[in-house]
N, CA, C and O atoms as a DFTB+ gen file, in Angstrom:
228 C
 N C O
     1  1      12.317     -45.597     -21.799
     2  2      12.048     -44.417     -22.408
     3  2      10.971     -43.701     -21.916
     4  3      11.006     -42.491     -21.693
     5  1       9.623     -44.718     -21.668
     6  2       8.656     -44.090     -21.184
     7  2       8.500     -43.497     -19.751
     8  3       7.558     -42.792     -19.391
     9  1       9.694     -43.931     -18.886
    10  2       9.841     -43.539     -17.391
    11  2      10.747     -42.064     -17.602
    12  3      10.636     -41.104     -16.839
    13  1      11.421     -42.094     -18.485
    14  2      12.050     -40.780     -18.748
    15  2      11.435     -39.632     -19.100
    16  3      11.797     -38.512     -18.740
    17  1      10.261     -39.947     -19.986
    18  2       9.437     -39.245     -20.577
    19  2       8.237     -38.967     -19.421
    20  3       7.628     -37.917     -19.625
    21  1       7.868     -39.614     -18.428
    22  2       7.199     -39.217     -17.438
    23  2       7.889     -38.300     -16.312
    24  3       7.305     -37.504     -15.577
    25  1       8.987     -38.531     -16.336
    26  2      10.027     -37.791     -15.149
    27  2      10.084     -36.111     -15.832
    28  3      10.033     -35.090     -15.146
    29  1      10.168     -36.148     -16.903
    30  2      10.403     -34.799     -17.717
    31  2       8.913     -34.024     -17.756
    32  3       8.764     -32.811     -17.607
    33  1       8.033     -34.833     -17.950
    34  2       6.519     -34.209     -17.871
    35  2       6.478     -33.866     -16.512
    36  3       6.262     -32.669     -16.320
    37  1       6.627     -34.597     -15.459
    38  2       6.577     -34.306     -13.921
    39  2       7.163     -32.977     -13.524
    40  3       6.658     -32.189     -12.725
    41  1       8.551     -32.793     -14.334
    42  2       9.337     -31.593     -13.929
    43  2       8.604     -30.355     -14.644
    44  3       8.503     -29.294     -14.027
    45  1       8.074     -30.491     -15.986
    46  2       7.546     -29.450     -16.518
    47  2       6.098     -29.153     -15.816
    48  3       5.633     -28.020     -15.692
    49  1       5.590     -30.113     -15.467
    50  2       4.124     -29.833     -14.556
    51  2       4.422     -28.786     -13.250
    52  3       3.721     -27.820     -12.949
    53  1       5.508     -29.190     -12.641
    54  2       5.873     -28.675     -11.578
    55  2       6.358     -27.379     -11.614
    56  3       6.196     -26.553     -10.715
    57  1       7.043     -27.173     -12.809
    58  2       7.489     -25.775     -12.972
    59  2       6.232     -24.769     -13.494
    60  3       6.128     -23.565     -13.263
    61  1       5.445     -25.498     -14.151
    62  2       4.291     -24.692     -14.432
    63  2       3.422     -24.281     -13.281
    64  3       2.884     -23.174     -13.300
    65  1       3.256     -25.104     -12.289
    66  2       2.534     -24.629     -11.229
    67  2       3.429     -23.712     -10.404
    68  3       2.889     -22.691      -9.976
    69  1       4.579     -23.895     -10.144
    70  2       5.361     -22.737      -9.620
    71  2       5.203     -21.348     -10.395
    72  3       4.964     -20.272      -9.846
    73  1       5.384     -21.561     -11.804
    74  2       5.195     -20.161     -12.442
    75  2       3.780     -19.593     -12.212
    76  3       3.662     -18.369     -12.263
    77  1       2.818     -20.265     -11.992
    78  2       1.301     -19.631     -11.795
    79  2       1.366     -19.243     -10.444
    80  3       0.669     -18.270     -10.157
    81  1       1.976     -19.715      -9.611
    82  2       1.976     -19.479      -8.021
    83  2       2.785     -18.261      -7.393
    84  3       2.395     -17.594      -6.434
    85  1       3.867     -18.096      -8.026
    86  2       4.777     -17.163      -7.885
    87  2       4.483     -15.855      -7.881
    88  3       4.912     -15.149      -6.969
    89  1       3.668     -15.304      -8.949
    90  2       3.473     -13.892      -8.948
    91  2       2.486     -13.703      -7.756
    92  3       2.529     -12.656      -7.111
    93  1       1.653     -14.628      -7.468
    94  2       0.597     -14.349      -6.314
    95  2       1.382     -14.007      -5.163
    96  3       1.182     -12.974      -4.524
    97  1       2.290     -14.865      -4.875
    98  2       3.098     -14.844      -3.799
    99  2       3.803     -13.671      -3.529
   100  3       3.869     -13.168      -2.408
   101  1       4.426     -13.145      -4.716
   102  2       5.282     -11.799      -4.695
   103  2       4.262     -10.796      -4.609
   104  3       4.598      -9.793      -3.980
   105  1       3.188     -10.809      -5.046
   106  2       1.831      -9.739      -4.746
   107  2       1.652      -9.518      -2.991
   108  3       1.645      -8.455      -2.370
   109  1       1.511     -10.970      -2.453
   110  2       1.331     -11.006      -1.132
   111  2       2.391     -10.067      -0.433
   112  3       2.199      -9.047       0.229
   113  1       3.707     -10.786      -0.816
   114  2       4.878     -10.033      -0.050
   115  2       4.918      -8.636      -0.287
   116  3       5.077      -7.910       0.695
   117  1       4.800      -8.122      -1.421
   118  2       4.555      -6.922      -1.779
   119  2       3.785      -5.966      -0.875
   120  3       4.187      -4.885      -0.444
   121  1       2.520      -6.596      -0.650
   122  2       1.453      -5.966       0.087
   123  2       1.911      -5.883       1.570
   124  3       1.469      -4.963       2.258
   125  1       2.796      -6.815       2.118
   126  2       3.179      -6.855       3.222
   127  2       4.371      -5.690       3.527
   128  3       4.317      -4.990       4.537
   129  1       5.320      -5.586       2.650
   130  2       6.394      -4.617       2.496
   131  2       5.601      -3.315       2.498
   132  3       6.132      -2.399       3.125
   133  1       4.429      -3.060       1.915
   134  2       3.979      -1.799       1.700
   135  2       3.378      -1.558       3.044
   136  3       3.527      -0.454       3.569
   137  1       2.774      -2.414       3.583
   138  2       1.942      -2.148       5.115
   139  2       3.119      -1.689       5.936
   140  3       3.005      -0.579       6.456
   141  1       4.127      -2.299       6.118
   142  2       5.437      -1.898       6.898
   143  2       5.864      -0.591       6.549
   144  3       6.209       0.162       7.459
   145  1       5.899      -0.143       5.179
   146  2       6.268       1.349       5.173
   147  2       5.143       2.266       5.270
   148  3       5.341       3.481       5.273
   149  1       3.934       1.753       5.353
   150  2       2.812       2.645       5.557
   151  2       2.760       3.501       7.147
   152  3       2.537       4.682       7.413
   153  1       3.078       2.307       8.015
   154  2       2.946       2.908       9.549
   155  2       4.012       4.046       9.594
   156  3       3.582       5.133       9.980
   157  1       5.193       3.982       9.299
   158  2       6.095       4.974       9.693
   159  2       5.930       6.260       8.667
   160  3       6.385       7.338       9.050
   161  1       5.385       6.186       7.563
   162  2       5.153       7.169       6.798
   163  2       3.773       7.874       7.451
   164  3       3.587       9.089       7.389
   165  1       3.054       7.161       7.936
   166  2       1.776       8.021       8.718
   167  2       2.514       8.849       9.884
   168  3       2.300      10.042      10.101
   169  1       3.229       8.209      10.452
   170  2       3.871       8.895      11.583
   171  2       4.665      10.156      11.241
   172  3       4.676      11.151      11.965
   173  1       5.394      10.034       9.975
   174  2       6.197      11.206       9.624
   175  2       5.400      12.338       9.009
   176  3       5.804      13.501       9.006
   177  1       4.324      11.970       8.521
   178  2       3.393      12.935       8.024
   179  2       2.425      13.387       8.849
   180  3       1.627      14.259       8.503
   181  1       2.426      12.793      10.069
   182  2       1.285      13.421      11.107
   183  2       1.701      14.732      11.611
   184  3       2.837      14.897      12.055
   185  1       0.777      15.732      11.559
   186  2       1.273      17.042      12.248
   187  2       1.468      17.260      13.845
   188  3       2.197      18.012      14.492
   189  1       0.404      16.177      14.244
   190  2       0.254      16.115      15.505
   191  2       1.713      15.659      16.402
   192  3       2.072      16.007      17.527
   193  1       2.363      14.746      15.405
   194  2       3.632      14.445      16.180
   195  2       4.744      15.430      16.230
   196  3       5.167      15.983      15.215
   197  1       5.227      15.649      17.465
   198  2       6.309      16.788      17.651
   199  2       7.313      16.538      16.796
   200  3       7.559      15.400      16.395
   201  1       7.967      17.574      16.451
   202  2       9.087      17.290      15.556
   203  2      10.337      17.421      16.368
   204  3      10.389      18.539      16.881
   205  1      11.363      16.661      16.662
   206  2      12.460      16.554      17.600
   207  2      13.630      16.419      16.614
   208  3      13.630      15.631      15.668
   209  1      14.671      17.301      16.937
   210  2      15.970      17.166      16.430
   211  2      16.911      16.470      16.962
   212  3      17.338      16.822      18.062
   213  1      17.352      15.538      16.429
   214  2      18.311      14.402      16.942
   215  2      19.777      14.972      16.558
   216  3      19.883      15.535      15.468
   217  1      20.866      14.863      17.359
   218  2      22.260      15.309      17.005
   219  2      22.931      14.101      17.631
   220  3      22.400      13.432      18.518
   221  1      24.064      13.873      17.145
   222  2      25.202      12.964      17.545
   223  2      25.868      13.773      18.616
   224  3      26.163      14.960      18.477
   225  1      26.118      12.958      19.849
   226  2      26.797      13.761      20.804
   227  2      28.363      13.470      20.902
   228  3      29.060      14.104      21.695
């Protein structure tokens, strides 16, 4: 029975570590996603970039 309790305790400890780590990892991935969106946004809103109309041929 003690071995079973140790296994369950280890699973709960691992889950607790994941629970603490995941929000930080999501924050980092969110920052990366935002950085990817910031570059095109800067280009689109830059008045120095010429406006070109693209049409399908």
